[in-house]
N, C-alpha and C positions, 0 to 999 in steps of 0.2 A: 504494500500500500504506500509505503514511503517513497519508493522509486517512482510509482505512477504519479504521486503528487508533485514530485520534483520535476519529472519529465514534462508532464502536461501543464503544470503551473508555469514552468519556464517558457514553453512554447507560447502559451497564452500571454504571459507577461512580456515577452519579446515583441509579439504582434502589437499589443496595445501600446507599449512604450515607444515602439518605432513609429506607429501611427501618430501618437500624441506629440512626440518630438518633432516629427516632420511637419505636422499640421500647425503646431505652435510657431515653428520657425517661419513657415510660409504665411500664415495668417496674422502672426503677431498678437498683440493684445486686444484686438478688436477695434483698432483705430480705423475709423471710417465706416464701421459697421452701423447701418441704420436700424437694425433690429435689436440692438443691445446685446449682440452675441448669441442670440437664441439659435440661429442657424448653425453656428459652430458647435453649440452644445448638443444639438440634435445629431450632428455628424459624430461628435465625440462619444455620446452615449450609444449610438448605433455601432460604432467600432468596438466599444466595450462588449456589447452583446455578441458580436461576431467573434471576438477574441475569447470570450468566456464560453463559446460553444465547445471549447476543448475540455470544459468540465464534464460535459455529457460524454464526450469521446473517452476521456480518462476513466470515468466511472464505468462505462460500458466495457472498456478494455479490461479493467480489473475484474468485473463480474464474469466476463466470458473466458478470459485467459488465465486468471490467477485464482479465482474463487470458485471454480467448478460450476459456473453457470448460475449460481445463486447470489443473492445480495439482499440484506436487510435494509430497511430505510435508514436506520442509524448508521450503518457502515457506509452506505452510499453518501449520506449527508456529511459524515466526517471526512471522507475522501474528497468530496467536492469542496468542502470548506478549506481543506489543506491546499488544494489546487488554487482556490480563490486567494488565499493568503499569500502564496508564493507569487502569483501573478500581480496582486495588488502591491506587494512589497517592491517588485521590480518597477512598477509604475511610479510609486512614491519616490524611489531612488532616482529614476529618470527625471521626474519633474523637479526634484530637489536640485539636481545638477543643472538642469536647464534654467530654473528660476534663479538660483543663486549666482550662476556664472554668466548666463546669457540674457536673462530678462529680469534683472533686479527691480525694474520699475513697473512690473506687471501689476502688482497690487495697487500702486498709485493710480495707474491708468484705469484699472477696473473700478476702483472706488470713485474716481472722477466720473466715469460713465454711469455708475449707479446714482450718484448725486444728481447728475443731469436728468436722469429718468425720473427721480423723485420730484425734482423741480417742475418737470413737464407734466407730472400727474396732478399738480395743484396743491401738493403739500407745502405748507409754509409755516413760518413762525417757530414756535417752540417744538412742534413735532419734527420739522425739518432739522432744526438744530440738534435735537436728540438723536435723530437718525444719522446725521453727519458725525456726531461725536462717537456713536457706536461703531460706524465704519472706520473711523480713525483708530479706535482702540483695536478693532479686529485686524486692521492693516498692520499696526505696530506689532501685535502678537504674532501674526503670520510671518513677518519679516525677521523677528528677533527671538522667537521662542521655538526651538527645533521640535519640541514635543507637540506644541500647538500646530505647527506646520504639518507634521506627519499625521496627526489625528485628523486635521481638516482635510488633508489629501486622501487619507484612507476613506473618509466618509463620502468622498466623491465617487469612489469606485467600488468599494467593498459591498455596499447594499445590492448592487446589480449582480455581483458574484454570488451572494447569498441567495438571491431570488432564483437565479439559474441553478444553483445547487439544490434548492428545494424541489424545483420542477424535475431536475434530472433524477434525484433520489426517488421521487414518487413514480416516475415513468419506468425506471430501470430496476426497481425492487422485484425480486423473484424468489419464491420459497423453494421451488423445485427446479432442477435444471431441465432444459429442453433437450429431449433425446430424439435420435433418429434423423438428425440433419446431416 
């Protein structure tokens, strides 16, 4: 199970990290985006779903080739979670390198874009000041606290991996092996 989690987690992680690295380099921080970055978020989350398809492949591979054709939901979920964690960790590391060395102004640009959206939505006065203050605090923590940075980045990708893990474990569970094939 450990080998499957490392192999399929690495494949998934390399796919999503490569996609994210290239797309962030090409698209930048969303400068010039009229939709507030939602199109790049859709593309990014779609790429995560494609990369996380290797959770299904890894769990199926384990069930069919290493576990005699059977798999409990718990074992499938555990394997899928391990694959998700490996892939997500590679994603966090890749983003950490890209953010800290190539895009250190990302959060400043992102926050400015968020403020502009808030101002355009009609929020003003104390509510706007409070929102701006909150964004400034988040930006500071993101840039200066490695734990906050890592957790924030994991929360971007890991829930999708867990969702695909749940679906895979439900679909692939099997109490008795298929015979005669």
